[in-house]
Every structure is written in C-alpha cells, then in structure tokens.
C-alpha positions, 0 to 999 in steps of 0.5 A: 523873810526867809533866811539867805542861805550861803555855801561855805564857798560863797561865804568865803568869796563874799568875805574876800570881795568885801575886803579886796574888790577895787570898787567900794559899791561892790564891796558894800554889796558883798558885805551886805549879802553876808550880813543878810545871811547872818539873820540881819533884817533888811532894815538893820542891814540898811541902817548898818550901811547907811543906805535905803531899805529898797537898795538892800532889797534890790541887792538881795533880789539880784543875788537870788537871781544872778548870784555874784554877777548881781553884785556888780555895777550895771552898764552906765551910758555915757554922755 
C-alpha cells in the first residue's frame, strides 16, 4: 500500500478535527487518516481504533476521493 501523503495544512486540520469535532465518529476517522499517514498499516489502525479492517479501508478510499468531506457521516434516512 502506498503511503498516504498529507500537506501540513491537512495534517493540522485533521489533528484539530480529531480533537474538537462534535461527532465522535468524525473524530475517529480524522485520527485514523493521520495514523495512516504515519505509516501504520490498515490492520494496525483498525486494531488501534477497535474497528474492522474494511472500515479503515473505506476511510482511506473516501479520503482519497473526497478529502475532508469524506470523513463526515452520510445522510441517514429516517423512519
């Protein structure tokens, strides 16, 4: 897997999102992307956050495709 390269601005934004964002899942995704950029494997990142390997892969794919917007929850249909 190729290393995830982040600019300094992206790294700062992800760090701040990982601390201050009001939604816990968005905080976790931001922290996960940072960990992937620090050369952790998908499995190591999944183990660190106690999530499935496929979840981390989806985070990475959404980051590559949508950037910051990929970290947010999608729309949920109501009842």
